[in-house]
N, C-alpha and C positions, 0 to 999 in steps of 0.2 A: 526761442529756445528757453522757456522758463526753467530755472533751477531752484532748488530749495533755498529760500531766503533771498532770491533775486531773479532777474530776468534779463534776457538779451535777445539777439536776433540771429538768424542763420539762413542758409540757402540750401534747397534740395538740389543735389548735383547728380543724382542717379535715381531711376525709377524704382530701384530696389529699396530705397529709403535711406540713402546716404545723405548726410547733412554736413555742410561746412560752416564753421563758426570760429570764434576766438577761444583760445585756451582759457583766458581769464574769465570768460562767461561761465565756464563750468568748474572753475577752481573750487575745491572744497565742497562740492555738491554731493550729498548722499544719494540723491536720485535726480535723474534728468528727464524732463518731459518735453516733447515736441508738440506744439499746438499748430494745427493747420488752419487755413482760411475759412474752412467750413465749420470750425468749432471743435472738430474731433481732436483728441489728444492721445498720444502714444508715449510709452516709456522708451527711452533710448539708452543705448550702451555706447561707451567710448571705443572706437576702433583704434585710434592712435592720436597722439598730440605732438606738436612741435613747438616747444616753449620759445625757441629762438626766433620764431616768426609769429608767435602768438596765434597759432592756428590749430584747430582740432577737427577731426572727422568723427561724426557720430553715426549710429545706425539704428533705425527703428523698423519694425515690420508692419507695413500697411495692410489693411484688410484686402482680401483677394479681389473684391469688386471696386477697389479704389485705384484710380489711375492718377499718379502724381505728376504735377507739372514741374519739369526740370528746367532750371535756369541755364541759359546759354552762356558759354564762356567767350569773352572777347580777347583782345590782345593788348596788353599794357606796354608793349614794346614800341608802339608808334603813337603814343599819346602826345598831345600838344598843350602847352600852357595856354589858358584861355578857352579850352574846349569845354563845352557844356556837359555837365554830369548830373546824375540824380541819385539820391540815396533813399533806400526803403528800410524801415526798421520799426521798433517799438519804443520810441523815446518816452521815458517816464511811464511806461506801461500802456501808452496810447497805440494800440495795435495798427499795423500796416499804414504807417505815416510816410508820405512821400515829400521830400524836399529837393530843391534843385539849386545849382550854383555852377561854378566853373572850377577847373583845375588851376590852382594858384601857383604850384611849383612841382617839380619832379625830382626824383633822386635824392630825397631828404634822408639822411641817416638820423633816426630818432631813437633816443634811449627810453625804454619803458620803465615801469616802477620796480622792475627786478634788475635794473642796471644792465640790461641786455640791449645792445644796439641793433635795431632792425634796419637793414639797408634799403635804399631806393624807395622809400615811402612816397606815396602820392599825397600831396597837400591840397586840400580843397576848402573853399569857403561855404560849401554846402552845409546847412545846419545839421550837425551831429550832436546828439545829447546822450546822457546815460540811458541805456536801453537800446541804442542803435548798434552797439558793439556786436560784431559778427555778421551784420547785415551787408547786403551788396551795395557797391558803388557801381552805377550803371552808365553806359553811354546812351546816346539818344536813340539807338536802335534796340535798347533793352538788354544789351549784353553786359555781363558782369566783368568789369575791368579792375575791380579792387574789392577788398573786404574792409569795411569801416572798423577801425581798431581803437583809436584814441583821439582825444581833443586836447588842445592847449587852452586853459581857461583859468582865470583867477577866481571865478565865482562858482565853478562846477557845472556851468551851463555853456552852451555854444557861444563862442566869441568869434566865429567865422574862421577858425583855424583848426581844421580836422585832418586826420591822417588815415590812410588806407594802405593795407598791404597789397602790392600789385598782384593781379591775377596770374601773371607768368610765374611768380614765386609760388603761389598757391598750387598751380598745376604740378610743379615739380614736387612740392611737399606731399600733395595728395597721392601722386603716383607712387612715391616711396612708401607712404603709410599703408596703402592698399597692398603693395607687393611684399613689404618686409615688416610691417607693423611699426616702423619707425623711419626716421629720415637718416639716410647714410651720408656721413660727412667725412671729408678727408682730414688727416691730422699728421703732424710731424711726430713720429714715435720717439720722442726724446723728452727728458725731464727739463722743463723750461722754468726759469725764474725771472719775474719782472724786476727790472733794474730800477732802483731808487737812487736819489742823490746820495743818501747815506751809504748804500752799498757801493756806489761808484767811487766815493772817497776812500772807503775801507779797502777795496780791492784795486785801487788805482786804475780804474777803467778809463778808456779814452772818451767814453760818452756816458751820459747820465740817463739814458733812455734805452729802450729795446728789451730784448729777451736774452738772458744769459743761459747758454746751454750747460746744464749741470752734468747730466749723464746721457750717454747714448748706448742703447742696447746693442750688444754684439750681434751681427748678422741682420740687423734691422735695415729698413729702407734708408733711414737717416745715416746709419753707418756706411752703407753702400754709396751714399752721396758724399762721403768724406766729411760729414759734420763731426766736429770734435767737442767732446765734453771736457769738464774741468778735472783737475788733479789734486787740488788742495781743499780738504774738508773744512766747512764752516758751520757752526751751530747757530741757529737763529731761534729766538724766543727763550722761554724759561719753563722748567719743570715739564709737565706732561704736554704742554703746548709747544715745546721746542721741536725743531726739525733740523736735519743736516742736508746741506747741498754743497756743491763743489764749484770753486771758482778757478779761473784760468782757461776756460773753454771759449768757444766761439760766442760772439754776440750777434744775434739776428736783428737787423735794422730794417729789412725790406723783404716783402713776400709778394710775388706776382706783380711787381711794379708799384706796390703801395707801401708807404712808410709804416713801420711797426714801432710804436712807442710804448705799448702796454699789452697785457694779455687780452684786453677788450678789443684792441685793434687786430690781434692775432685771430680771435674767434670770428670777428666780423669779416676779415679777408677770406677766411676759409669756409665761410657759411655756405657758399654755393659750389664748393669744390668737392669732388667725389674721390673716394679711395681709388687709387690707380692713376689719378691725374698727376702730371708732372708740372711742378712749379719751379720758377727760378727764385732763389733766395739770396739775399745779399748779407754777408757776414763780415764782421771785423775779427781778424785773427792776428795776434801779435802786432796790433796797431796798423795792419794792412787790410784793405777791403778786397774780398773775394766774392765771386759769383759761383753758386752751386746749383745744379739741377737735381731736384729731389722728387721722388715718387711718393705720393701721399699714402699713408696707411689709413685704416678705418678707425675713426674716433670711438673709443670705448667709454 
């Protein structure tokens, strides 16, 4: 998937000309072109992107007499450490390069260069280099089980530590993008403030981590779940950069059984949750711990 000023890889996922790649492959591109193995090239449009998983769906219109080869999807839910895998891509512009290796680890939460944590990444020692991004990670039957996304390296080249987004994540993302043009995610419809040690000292909070519930909209799902907002206004910052939030409300410390220490944890836990899903949240109220069942709203 060459872009203006750079190149990357991708996979054809439908005969109509749908392509799956990484969001960062097409970032800031004024035009996007898809090059096929026969040398033909087509201009592509963006169908939708999901920055939280670094995935993008593109669309190009193949000629009527061109039959596209569609990649088969595998299942990333039953992968094993030590399993042999293969990567196809265009490292350093060297088209259609094949490398192989094994799965080194599973379920890695990896933070990308936009400080977004992508959950459940596949770690592999398969050689992945600049230009491989967006290309498929395959099992030995040729089924795509991941999308090669990033490497860990001190030199900029492969050090045998690469990461791929699991195909089961991509299936969910692609389905939402094709149906809604975006990925639908659940959210707690309340104003939340990340607790710092400074805020904890100022407000005499029982913990120095978690999310402080500043305000809860009347009639919202959060309100129906009995989530409580604050009552005392506090101004943060200076001049035009200042903002007001409220202290004295609930402190969220756990969602769906996972500890919540920051807003990054909050977004990570809810990444695969849908609007309408019910989650159990643990809150501290008046220095007592309570469990609440809350129906998620759609994140806007």
